[in-house]
CHARMM-style PDB file with segment names, atoms N, HN, CA, C and O in Angstrom:
ATOM      1  N   MET     1      18.913  14.867  11.572  1.00  0.00      PROA
ATOM      2  CA  MET     1      17.651  14.979  10.816  1.00  0.00      PROA
ATOM      3  C   MET     1      16.650  14.311  11.616  1.00  0.00      PROA
ATOM      4  O   MET     1      15.495  14.572  11.279  1.00  0.00      PROA
ATOM      5  N   GLU     2      16.778  13.589  12.499  1.00  0.00      PROA
ATOM      6  HN  GLU     2      17.716  13.377  12.773  1.00  0.00      PROA
ATOM      7  CA  GLU     2      15.831  13.027  13.693  1.00  0.00      PROA
ATOM      8  C   GLU     2      14.798  13.811  14.280  1.00  0.00      PROA
ATOM      9  O   GLU     2      13.699  13.388  14.640  1.00  0.00      PROA
ATOM     10  N   ASN     3      15.246  15.053  14.358  1.00  0.00      PROA
ATOM     11  HN  ASN     3      16.139  15.396  14.066  1.00  0.00      PROA
ATOM     12  CA  ASN     3      14.256  16.079  14.792  1.00  0.00      PROA
ATOM     13  C   ASN     3      13.177  16.580  13.821  1.00  0.00      PROA
ATOM     14  O   ASN     3      12.203  17.195  14.256  1.00  0.00      PROA
ATOM     15  N   LEU     4      13.339  16.321  12.482  1.00  0.00      PROA
ATOM     16  HN  LEU     4      14.130  15.821  12.129  1.00  0.00      PROA
ATOM     17  CA  LEU     4      12.356  16.798  11.509  1.00  0.00      PROA
ATOM     18  C   LEU     4      11.000  16.191  11.948  1.00  0.00      PROA
ATOM     19  O   LEU     4      10.907  15.052  12.405  1.00  0.00      PROA
ATOM     20  N   LYS     5      10.049  16.960  11.792  1.00  0.00      PROA
ATOM     21  HN  LYS     5      10.125  17.885  11.421  1.00  0.00      PROA
ATOM     22  CA  LYS     5       8.762  16.519  11.988  1.00  0.00      PROA
ATOM     23  C   LYS     5       8.229  15.498  11.232  1.00  0.00      PROA
ATOM     24  O   LYS     5       7.169  14.990  11.595  1.00  0.00      PROA
ATOM     25  N   ILE     6       8.898  15.044  10.054  1.00  0.00      PROA
ATOM     26  HN  ILE     6       9.760  15.457   9.758  1.00  0.00      PROA
ATOM     27  CA  ILE     6       8.095  14.053   9.204  1.00  0.00      PROA
ATOM     28  C   ILE     6       8.518  12.843   9.937  1.00  0.00      PROA
ATOM     29  O   ILE     6       7.875  11.878   9.523  1.00  0.00      PROA
ATOM     30  N   PHE     7       9.250  12.564  10.753  1.00  0.00      PROA
ATOM     31  HN  PHE     7       9.772  13.348  11.089  1.00  0.00      PROA
ATOM     32  CA  PHE     7       9.399  11.469  11.560  1.00  0.00      PROA
ATOM     33  C   PHE     7       8.818  11.174  12.658  1.00  0.00      PROA
ATOM     34  O   PHE     7       8.906  10.047  13.146  1.00  0.00      PROA
ATOM     35  N   ILE     8       8.195  12.068  13.160  1.00  0.00      PROA
ATOM     36  HN  ILE     8       8.124  12.984  12.764  1.00  0.00      PROA
ATOM     37  CA  ILE     8       7.242  11.848  14.394  1.00  0.00      PROA
ATOM     38  C   ILE     8       6.261  11.644  14.276  1.00  0.00      PROA
ATOM     39  O   ILE     8       5.633  12.249  13.407  1.00  0.00      PROA
ATOM     40  N   PRO     9       5.539  10.540  15.219  1.00  0.00      PROA
ATOM     41  CA  PRO     9       4.074  10.126  14.915  1.00  0.00      PROA
ATOM     42  C   PRO     9       3.096  11.137  14.886  1.00  0.00      PROA
ATOM     43  O   PRO     9       3.268  12.265  15.346  1.00  0.00      PROA
ATOM     44  N   ILE    10       1.948  10.683  14.280  1.00  0.00      PROA
ATOM     45  HN  ILE    10       1.808   9.766  13.906  1.00  0.00      PROA
ATOM     46  CA  ILE    10       0.850  11.835  14.119  1.00  0.00      PROA
ATOM     47  C   ILE    10      -0.405  11.179  14.400  1.00  0.00      PROA
ATOM     48  O   ILE    10      -0.502  10.024  13.987  1.00  0.00      PROA
ATOM     49  N   SER    11      -1.515  11.745  15.100  1.00  0.00      PROA
ATOM     50  HN  SER    11      -1.436  12.684  15.435  1.00  0.00      PROA
ATOM     51  CA  SER    11      -2.736  11.277  15.136  1.00  0.00      PROA
ATOM     52  C   SER    11      -3.630  11.567  13.953  1.00  0.00      PROA
ATOM     53  O   SER    11      -3.222  12.523  13.293  1.00  0.00      PROA
ATOM     54  N   ILE    12      -4.559  11.096  13.575  1.00  0.00      PROA
ATOM     55  HN  ILE    12      -4.890  10.319  14.111  1.00  0.00      PROA
ATOM     56  CA  ILE    12      -5.311  11.368  12.384  1.00  0.00      PROA
ATOM     57  C   ILE    12      -6.784  10.707  12.768  1.00  0.00      PROA
ATOM     58  O   ILE    12      -7.119   9.567  12.444  1.00  0.00      PROA
ATOM     59  N   GLY    13      -7.720  11.781  13.633  1.00  0.00      PROA
ATOM     60  HN  GLY    13      -7.448  12.707  13.896  1.00  0.00      PROA
ATOM     61  CA  GLY    13      -8.813  10.943  14.248  1.00  0.00      PROA
ATOM     62  C   GLY    13      -8.341   9.913  15.511  1.00  0.00      PROA
ATOM     63  O   GLY    13      -7.569  10.165  16.435  1.00  0.00      PROA
ATOM     64  N   SER    14      -8.896   8.975  15.293  1.00  0.00      PROA
ATOM     65  HN  SER    14      -9.523   8.770  14.542  1.00  0.00      PROA
ATOM     66  CA  SER    14      -8.361   7.931  16.230  1.00  0.00      PROA
ATOM     67  C   SER    14      -7.187   7.217  15.913  1.00  0.00      PROA
ATOM     68  O   SER    14      -6.560   6.622  16.790  1.00  0.00      PROA
ATOM     69  N   MET    15      -6.856   7.227  14.790  1.00  0.00      PROA
ATOM     70  HN  MET    15      -7.365   7.711  14.078  1.00  0.00      PROA
ATOM     71  CA  MET    15      -5.533   6.667  14.277  1.00  0.00      PROA
ATOM     72  C   MET    15      -4.333   7.134  14.335  1.00  0.00      PROA
ATOM     73  O   MET    15      -4.132   8.207  13.766  1.00  0.00      PROA
ATOM     74  N   GLU    16      -3.224   6.470  15.024  1.00  0.00      PROA
ATOM     75  HN  GLU    16      -3.387   5.598  15.485  1.00  0.00      PROA
ATOM     76  CA  GLU    16      -2.015   7.295  14.801  1.00  0.00      PROA
ATOM     77  C   GLU    16      -0.978   6.363  13.834  1.00  0.00      PROA
ATOM     78  O   GLU    16      -0.996   5.139  13.702  1.00  0.00      PROA
ATOM     79  N   VAL    17      -0.341   7.054  13.392  1.00  0.00      PROA
ATOM     80  HN  VAL    17      -0.326   8.048  13.499  1.00  0.00      PROA
ATOM     81  CA  VAL    17       0.855   6.522  12.247  1.00  0.00      PROA
ATOM     82  C   VAL    17       2.087   6.948  12.768  1.00  0.00      PROA
ATOM     83  O   VAL    17       2.173   7.981  13.432  1.00  0.00      PROA
ATOM     84  N   LYS    18       3.174   6.131  12.480  1.00  0.00      PROA
ATOM     85  HN  LYS    18       3.104   5.293  11.940  1.00  0.00      PROA
ATOM     86  CA  LYS    18       4.233   6.075  12.818  1.00  0.00      PROA
ATOM     87  C   LYS    18       5.253   7.091  12.540  1.00  0.00      PROA
ATOM     88  O   LYS    18       6.206   7.385  13.262  1.00  0.00      PROA
ATOM     89  N   ASN    19       4.897   7.650  11.266  1.00  0.00      PROA
ATOM     90  HN  ASN    19       4.123   7.411  10.680  1.00  0.00      PROA
ATOM     91  CA  ASN    19       5.478   8.735  10.788  1.00  0.00      PROA
ATOM     92  C   ASN    19       4.546   9.639   9.854  1.00  0.00      PROA
ATOM     93  O   ASN    19       3.322   9.516   9.871  1.00  0.00      PROA
ATOM     94  N   ARG    20       5.142  10.460   9.123  1.00  0.00      PROA
ATOM     95  HN  ARG    20       6.137  10.560   9.108  1.00  0.00      PROA
ATOM     96  CA  ARG    20       4.377  11.484   8.035  1.00  0.00      PROA
ATOM     97  C   ARG    20       4.561  11.091   6.626  1.00  0.00      PROA
ATOM     98  O   ARG    20       4.166  11.766   5.676  1.00  0.00      PROA
ATOM     99  N   PHE    21       5.297   9.759   6.523  1.00  0.00      PROA
ATOM    100  HN  PHE    21       5.618   9.211   7.295  1.00  0.00      PROA
ATOM    101  CA  PHE    21       5.495   9.647   5.040  1.00  0.00      PROA
ATOM    102  C   PHE    21       4.176   9.234   4.470  1.00  0.00      PROA
ATOM    103  O   PHE    21       3.639   8.352   5.139  1.00  0.00      PROA
ATOM    104  N   VAL    22       3.531   9.611   3.462  1.00  0.00      PROA
ATOM    105  HN  VAL    22       3.968  10.328   2.918  1.00  0.00      PROA
ATOM    106  CA  VAL    22       2.356   9.291   2.822  1.00  0.00      PROA
ATOM    107  C   VAL    22       2.463   9.190   1.326  1.00  0.00      PROA
ATOM    108  O   VAL    22       2.942  10.123   0.681  1.00  0.00      PROA
ATOM    109  N   VAL    23       2.019   8.059   0.735  1.00  0.00      PROA
ATOM    110  HN  VAL    23       1.629   7.301   1.259  1.00  0.00      PROA
ATOM    111  CA  VAL    23       1.786   8.022  -0.769  1.00  0.00      PROA
ATOM    112  C   VAL    23       0.577   8.123  -1.206  1.00  0.00      PROA
ATOM    113  O   VAL    23      -0.172   7.164  -1.022  1.00  0.00      PROA
ATOM    114  N   PRO    24       0.114   9.235  -1.850  1.00  0.00      PROA
ATOM    115  CA  PRO    24      -1.102   9.677  -2.259  1.00  0.00      PROA
ATOM    116  C   PRO    24      -1.865   8.508  -3.207  1.00  0.00      PROA
ATOM    117  O   PRO    24      -1.291   7.497  -3.614  1.00  0.00      PROA
ATOM    118  N   ALA    25      -3.223   8.837  -3.468  1.00  0.00      PROA
ATOM    119  HN  ALA    25      -3.689   9.658  -3.138  1.00  0.00      PROA
ATOM    120  CA  ALA    25      -3.796   7.722  -4.304  1.00  0.00      PROA
ATOM    121  C   ALA    25      -3.328   8.006  -5.707  1.00  0.00      PROA
ATOM    122  O   ALA    25      -3.480   9.132  -6.179  1.00  0.00      PROA
ATOM    123  N   ILE    26      -2.684   6.893  -6.491  1.00  0.00      PROA
ATOM    124  HN  ILE    26      -2.561   5.978  -6.107  1.00  0.00      PROA
ATOM    125  CA  ILE    26      -2.302   7.195  -7.900  1.00  0.00      PROA
ATOM    126  C   ILE    26      -2.875   6.098  -8.661  1.00  0.00      PROA
ATOM    127  O   ILE    26      -3.067   5.007  -8.125  1.00  0.00      PROA
ATOM    128  N   GLY    27      -3.191   6.345 -10.007  1.00  0.00      PROA
ATOM    129  HN  GLY    27      -3.035   7.231 -10.443  1.00  0.00      PROA
ATOM    130  CA  GLY    27      -3.351   5.322 -10.869  1.00  0.00      PROA
ATOM    131  C   GLY    27      -2.251   4.453 -11.129  1.00  0.00      PROA
ATOM    132  O   GLY    27      -1.153   4.965 -11.349  1.00  0.00      PROA
ATOM    133  N   THR    28      -2.392   3.127 -11.137  1.00  0.00      PROA
ATOM    134  HN  THR    28      -3.284   2.712 -10.959  1.00  0.00      PROA
ATOM    135  CA  THR    28      -1.357   2.162 -11.387  1.00  0.00      PROA
ATOM    136  C   THR    28      -1.721   1.427 -12.700  1.00  0.00      PROA
ATOM    137  O   THR    28      -0.801   0.995 -13.396  1.00  0.00      PROA
ATOM    138  N   ASN    29      -2.874   1.276 -13.041  1.00  0.00      PROA
ATOM    139  HN  ASN    29      -3.622   1.626 -12.476  1.00  0.00      PROA
ATOM    140  CA  ASN    29      -3.459   0.185 -14.205  1.00  0.00      PROA
ATOM    141  C   ASN    29      -3.037  -0.958 -13.903  1.00  0.00      PROA
ATOM    142  O   ASN    29      -2.621  -1.670 -14.817  1.00  0.00      PROA
ATOM    143  N   LEU    30      -3.028  -1.452 -12.521  1.00  0.00      PROA
ATOM    144  HN  LEU    30      -3.366  -0.874 -11.779  1.00  0.00      PROA
ATOM    145  CA  LEU    30      -2.746  -2.817 -12.375  1.00  0.00      PROA
ATOM    146  C   LEU    30      -4.213  -3.362 -11.840  1.00  0.00      PROA
ATOM    147  O   LEU    30      -4.121  -4.502 -11.386  1.00  0.00      PROA
ATOM    148  N   ALA    31      -5.151  -2.970 -11.806  1.00  0.00      PROA
ATOM    149  HN  ALA    31      -5.226  -2.043 -12.175  1.00  0.00      PROA
ATOM    150  CA  ALA    31      -6.474  -3.920 -11.576  1.00  0.00      PROA
ATOM    151  C   ALA    31      -6.738  -4.569 -12.868  1.00  0.00      PROA
ATOM    152  O   ALA    31      -6.419  -4.222 -14.005  1.00  0.00      PROA
ATOM    153  N   GLU    32      -7.437  -5.661 -12.410  1.00  0.00      PROA
ATOM    154  HN  GLU    32      -7.696  -5.943 -11.486  1.00  0.00      PROA
ATOM    155  CA  GLU    32      -7.946  -6.560 -13.525  1.00  0.00      PROA
ATOM    156  C   GLU    32      -8.936  -6.016 -14.307  1.00  0.00      PROA
ATOM    157  O   GLU    32      -9.571  -5.047 -13.891  1.00  0.00      PROA
ATOM    158  N   HSD    33      -9.204  -6.610 -15.611  1.00  0.00      PROA
ATOM    159  HN  HSD    33      -8.688  -7.398 -15.948  1.00  0.00      PROA
ATOM    160  CA  HSD    33     -10.106  -5.900 -16.495  1.00  0.00      PROA
ATOM    161  C   HSD    33     -11.585  -5.600 -15.873  1.00  0.00      PROA
ATOM    162  O   HSD    33     -12.161  -4.619 -16.345  1.00  0.00      PROA
ATOM    163  N   ASN    34     -12.165  -6.244 -15.000  1.00  0.00      PROA
ATOM    164  HN  ASN    34     -11.698  -7.040 -14.617  1.00  0.00      PROA
ATOM    165  CA  ASN    34     -13.389  -6.138 -14.322  1.00  0.00      PROA
ATOM    166  C   ASN    34     -13.378  -5.110 -12.998  1.00  0.00      PROA
ATOM    167  O   ASN    34     -14.333  -4.753 -12.308  1.00  0.00      PROA
ATOM    168  N   GLY    35     -12.004  -4.774 -12.889  1.00  0.00      PROA
ATOM    169  HN  GLY    35     -11.228  -5.064 -13.449  1.00  0.00      PROA
ATOM    170  CA  GLY    35     -11.817  -3.618 -11.841  1.00  0.00      PROA
ATOM    171  C   GLY    35     -11.411  -4.104 -10.500  1.00  0.00      PROA
ATOM    172  O   GLY    35     -11.037  -3.296  -9.650  1.00  0.00      PROA
ATOM    173  N   GLU    36     -11.466  -5.520 -10.236  1.00  0.00      PROA
ATOM    174  HN  GLU    36     -11.770  -6.177 -10.927  1.00  0.00      PROA
ATOM    175  CA  GLU    36     -11.052  -6.081  -9.179  1.00  0.00      PROA
ATOM    176  C   GLU    36      -9.506  -6.132  -8.913  1.00  0.00      PROA
ATOM    177  O   GLU    36      -8.696  -6.169  -9.840  1.00  0.00      PROA
ATOM    178  N   ALA    37      -9.162  -6.132  -7.650  1.00  0.00      PROA
ATOM    179  HN  ALA    37      -9.820  -6.103  -6.897  1.00  0.00      PROA
ATOM    180  CA  ALA    37      -7.792  -6.093  -7.332  1.00  0.00      PROA
ATOM    181  C   ALA    37      -7.099  -7.587  -7.223  1.00  0.00      PROA
ATOM    182  O   ALA    37      -7.192  -8.385  -6.290  1.00  0.00      PROA
ATOM    183  N   GLY    38      -6.356  -7.723  -8.498  1.00  0.00      PROA
ATOM    184  HN  GLY    38      -6.280  -7.075  -9.256  1.00  0.00      PROA
ATOM    185  CA  GLY    38      -5.803  -9.216  -8.653  1.00  0.00      PROA
ATOM    186  C   GLY    38      -4.412  -9.257  -8.099  1.00  0.00      PROA
ATOM    187  O   GLY    38      -3.966  -8.387  -7.353  1.00  0.00      PROA
ATOM    188  N   ASP    39      -3.788 -10.252  -8.479  1.00  0.00      PROA
ATOM    189  HN  ASP    39      -4.151 -10.960  -9.085  1.00  0.00      PROA
ATOM    190  CA  ASP    39      -2.251 -10.586  -7.953  1.00  0.00      PROA
ATOM    191  C   ASP    39      -1.509  -9.406  -7.926  1.00  0.00      PROA
ATOM    192  O   ASP    39      -1.017  -9.020  -6.865  1.00  0.00      PROA
ATOM    193  N   CYS    40      -1.326  -8.592  -9.295  1.00  0.00      PROA
ATOM    194  HN  CYS    40      -1.725  -8.906 -10.157  1.00  0.00      PROA
ATOM    195  CA  CYS    40      -0.379  -7.640  -9.427  1.00  0.00      PROA
ATOM    196  C   CYS    40      -0.775  -6.590  -8.439  1.00  0.00      PROA
ATOM    197  O   CYS    40       0.118  -6.322  -7.635  1.00  0.00      PROA
ATOM    198  N   LEU    41      -1.869  -5.943  -8.306  1.00  0.00      PROA
ATOM    199  HN  LEU    41      -2.595  -6.160  -8.959  1.00  0.00      PROA
ATOM    200  CA  LEU    41      -2.128  -4.837  -7.734  1.00  0.00      PROA
ATOM    201  C   LEU    41      -1.761  -5.290  -6.075  1.00  0.00      PROA
ATOM    202  O   LEU    41      -1.084  -4.570  -5.341  1.00  0.00      PROA
ATOM    203  N   ILE    42      -2.245  -6.386  -5.726  1.00  0.00      PROA
ATOM    204  HN  ILE    42      -2.796  -6.971  -6.322  1.00  0.00      PROA
ATOM    205  CA  ILE    42      -1.978  -6.693  -4.282  1.00  0.00      PROA
ATOM    206  C   ILE    42      -0.605  -6.842  -4.184  1.00  0.00      PROA
ATOM    207  O   ILE    42      -0.189  -6.570  -3.058  1.00  0.00      PROA
ATOM    208  N   SER    43       0.351  -7.227  -5.088  1.00  0.00      PROA
ATOM    209  HN  SER    43       0.013  -7.448  -6.003  1.00  0.00      PROA
ATOM    210  CA  SER    43       1.682  -7.258  -4.925  1.00  0.00      PROA
ATOM    211  C   SER    43       2.346  -5.939  -4.901  1.00  0.00      PROA
ATOM    212  O   SER    43       3.358  -5.715  -4.237  1.00  0.00      PROA
ATOM    213  N   TYR    44       1.639  -4.921  -5.775  1.00  0.00      PROA
ATOM    214  HN  TYR    44       0.816  -5.103  -6.314  1.00  0.00      PROA
ATOM    215  CA  TYR    44       2.102  -3.459  -5.459  1.00  0.00      PROA
ATOM    216  C   TYR    44       1.951  -3.021  -4.155  1.00  0.00      PROA
ATOM    217  O   TYR    44       2.864  -2.475  -3.536  1.00  0.00      PROA
ATOM    218  N   TYR    45       0.687  -3.261  -3.639  1.00  0.00      PROA
ATOM    219  HN  TYR    45      -0.054  -3.705  -4.143  1.00  0.00      PROA
ATOM    220  CA  TYR    45       0.595  -2.402  -2.410  1.00  0.00      PROA
ATOM    221  C   TYR    45       1.419  -3.217  -1.285  1.00  0.00      PROA
ATOM    222  O   TYR    45       1.963  -2.612  -0.361  1.00  0.00      PROA
ATOM    223  N   THR    46       1.479  -4.546  -1.402  1.00  0.00      PROA
ATOM    224  HN  THR    46       1.037  -5.038  -2.152  1.00  0.00      PROA
ATOM    225  CA  THR    46       2.337  -5.275  -0.391  1.00  0.00      PROA
ATOM    226  C   THR    46       3.708  -4.728  -0.149  1.00  0.00      PROA
ATOM    227  O   THR    46       4.291  -4.498   0.911  1.00  0.00      PROA
ATOM    228  N   GLU    47       4.122  -4.559  -1.538  1.00  0.00      PROA
ATOM    229  HN  GLU    47       3.649  -4.746  -2.399  1.00  0.00      PROA
ATOM    230  CA  GLU    47       5.649  -4.150  -1.443  1.00  0.00      PROA
ATOM    231  C   GLU    47       5.836  -2.769  -0.976  1.00  0.00      PROA
ATOM    232  O   GLU    47       6.910  -2.416  -0.490  1.00  0.00      PROA
ATOM    233  N   ARG    48       4.716  -1.880  -1.120  1.00  0.00      PROA
ATOM    234  HN  ARG    48       3.843  -2.167  -1.515  1.00  0.00      PROA
ATOM    235  CA  ARG    48       4.948  -0.578  -0.614  1.00  0.00      PROA
ATOM    236  C   ARG    48       4.760  -0.806   0.848  1.00  0.00      PROA
ATOM    237  O   ARG    48       5.585  -0.199   1.531  1.00  0.00      PROA
ATOM    238  N   ALA    49       3.922  -1.495   1.486  1.00  0.00      PROA
ATOM    239  HN  ALA    49       3.251  -1.987   0.931  1.00  0.00      PROA
ATOM    240  CA  ALA    49       3.638  -1.632   2.759  1.00  0.00      PROA
ATOM    241  C   ALA    49       4.922  -2.206   3.605  1.00  0.00      PROA
ATOM    242  O   ALA    49       4.974  -2.034   4.823  1.00  0.00      PROA
ATOM    243  N   LYS    50       5.808  -2.801   2.991  1.00  0.00      PROA
ATOM    244  HN  LYS    50       5.766  -2.942   2.002  1.00  0.00      PROA
ATOM    245  CA  LYS    50       6.873  -3.186   3.533  1.00  0.00      PROA
ATOM    246  C   LYS    50       7.736  -2.290   3.945  1.00  0.00      PROA
ATOM    247  O   LYS    50       8.525  -2.742   4.774  1.00  0.00      PROA
ATOM    248  N   GLY    51       7.916  -0.899   3.603  1.00  0.00      PROA
ATOM    249  HN  GLY    51       7.275  -0.531   2.930  1.00  0.00      PROA
ATOM    250  CA  GLY    51       8.705   0.170   3.644  1.00  0.00      PROA
ATOM    251  C   GLY    51       8.333   0.945   4.872  1.00  0.00      PROA
ATOM    252  O   GLY    51       7.600   0.377   5.682  1.00  0.00      PROA
ATOM    253  N   ASP    52       8.732   2.146   5.117  1.00  0.00      PROA
ATOM    254  HN  ASP    52       9.328   2.608   4.460  1.00  0.00      PROA
ATOM    255  CA  ASP    52       8.579   2.897   6.278  1.00  0.00      PROA
ATOM    256  C   ASP    52       7.262   3.897   6.137  1.00  0.00      PROA
ATOM    257  O   ASP    52       6.919   4.815   6.883  1.00  0.00      PROA
ATOM    258  N   LEU    53       6.740   3.480   5.112  1.00  0.00      PROA
ATOM    259  HN  LEU    53       7.019   2.735   4.506  1.00  0.00      PROA
ATOM    260  CA  LEU    53       5.259   4.607   4.675  1.00  0.00      PROA
ATOM    261  C   LEU    53       4.530   4.545   5.831  1.00  0.00      PROA
ATOM    262  O   LEU    53       4.398   3.491   6.454  1.00  0.00      PROA
ATOM    263  N   ALA    54       4.045   5.586   6.169  1.00  0.00      PROA
ATOM    264  HN  ALA    54       4.152   6.441   5.663  1.00  0.00      PROA
ATOM    265  CA  ALA    54       2.959   5.557   7.215  1.00  0.00      PROA
ATOM    266  C   ALA    54       1.668   5.372   6.733  1.00  0.00      PROA
ATOM    267  O   ALA    54       0.838   4.852   7.479  1.00  0.00      PROA
ATOM    268  N   LEU    55       1.350   5.728   5.554  1.00  0.00      PROA
ATOM    269  HN  LEU    55       2.024   6.150   4.948  1.00  0.00      PROA
ATOM    270  CA  LEU    55      -0.073   5.643   4.945  1.00  0.00      PROA
ATOM    271  C   LEU    55      -0.001   5.371   3.596  1.00  0.00      PROA
ATOM    272  O   LEU    55       0.809   6.090   3.011  1.00  0.00      PROA
ATOM    273  N   LEU    56      -0.601   4.542   2.888  1.00  0.00      PROA
ATOM    274  HN  LEU    56      -1.259   3.958   3.364  1.00  0.00      PROA
ATOM    275  CA  LEU    56      -0.814   4.374   1.452  1.00  0.00      PROA
ATOM    276  C   LEU    56      -2.224   4.493   1.114  1.00  0.00      PROA
ATOM    277  O   LEU    56      -3.038   3.654   1.499  1.00  0.00      PROA
ATOM    278  N   LEU    57      -2.578   5.600   0.342  1.00  0.00      PROA
ATOM    279  HN  LEU    57      -1.917   6.282   0.030  1.00  0.00      PROA
ATOM    280  CA  LEU    57      -4.056   6.029   0.092  1.00  0.00      PROA
ATOM    281  C   LEU    57      -4.328   5.359  -1.322  1.00  0.00      PROA
ATOM    282  O   LEU    57      -3.550   5.406  -2.275  1.00  0.00      PROA
ATOM    283  N   ARG    58      -5.531   4.743  -1.297  1.00  0.00      PROA
ATOM    284  HN  ARG    58      -6.163   4.705  -0.523  1.00  0.00      PROA
ATOM    285  CA  ARG    58      -5.931   4.069  -2.460  1.00  0.00      PROA
ATOM    286  C   ARG    58      -7.074   4.587  -3.171  1.00  0.00      PROA
ATOM    287  O   ARG    58      -8.094   4.742  -2.499  1.00  0.00      PROA
ATOM    288  N   ASN    59      -7.106   4.855  -4.273  1.00  0.00      PROA
ATOM    289  HN  ASN    59      -6.277   4.730  -4.819  1.00  0.00      PROA
ATOM    290  CA  ASN    59      -8.422   5.330  -5.202  1.00  0.00      PROA
ATOM    291  C   ASN    59      -9.151   4.372  -5.515  1.00  0.00      PROA
ATOM    292  O   ASN    59      -8.832   3.440  -6.253  1.00  0.00      PROA
ATOM    293  N   VAL    60     -10.360   4.566  -4.882  1.00  0.00      PROA
ATOM    294  HN  VAL    60     -10.620   5.323  -4.283  1.00  0.00      PROA
ATOM    295  CA  VAL    60     -11.293   3.516  -5.286  1.00  0.00      PROA
ATOM    296  C   VAL    60     -12.650   4.145  -5.817  1.00  0.00      PROA
ATOM    297  O   VAL    60     -13.480   4.847  -5.240  1.00  0.00      PROA
ATOM    298  N   LEU    61     -12.588   3.606  -7.247  1.00  0.00      PROA
ATOM    299  HN  LEU    61     -11.914   3.036  -7.716  1.00  0.00      PROA
ATOM    300  CA  LEU    61     -13.718   4.270  -8.203  1.00  0.00      PROA
ATOM    301  C   LEU    61     -14.965   3.217  -8.025  1.00  0.00      PROA
ATOM    302  O   LEU    61     -14.848   2.002  -7.865  1.00  0.00      PROA
ATOM    303  N   GLN    62     -16.144   3.941  -8.088  1.00  0.00      PROA
ATOM    304  HN  GLN    62     -16.240   4.928  -8.218  1.00  0.00      PROA
ATOM    305  CA  GLN    62     -17.522   3.007  -8.020  1.00  0.00      PROA
ATOM    306  C   GLN    62     -18.475   3.527  -9.100  1.00  0.00      PROA
ATOM    307  OT1 GLN    62     -19.576   2.999  -9.257  1.00  0.00      PROA
TER     308      GLN     62
END
């Protein structure tokens, strides 16, 4: 399984990521009522960042 491309680093522009595991932008309904990132949303992304994911994409509405 180590030979699969998903485990090989890749460059995206000037950024290099350690593998090709990506979490797409998804709705979590964890933002504060005013739309700001509160403790719940920060904890959500913090826990995901602890794993072996290369990219965590976040949807930002303006």
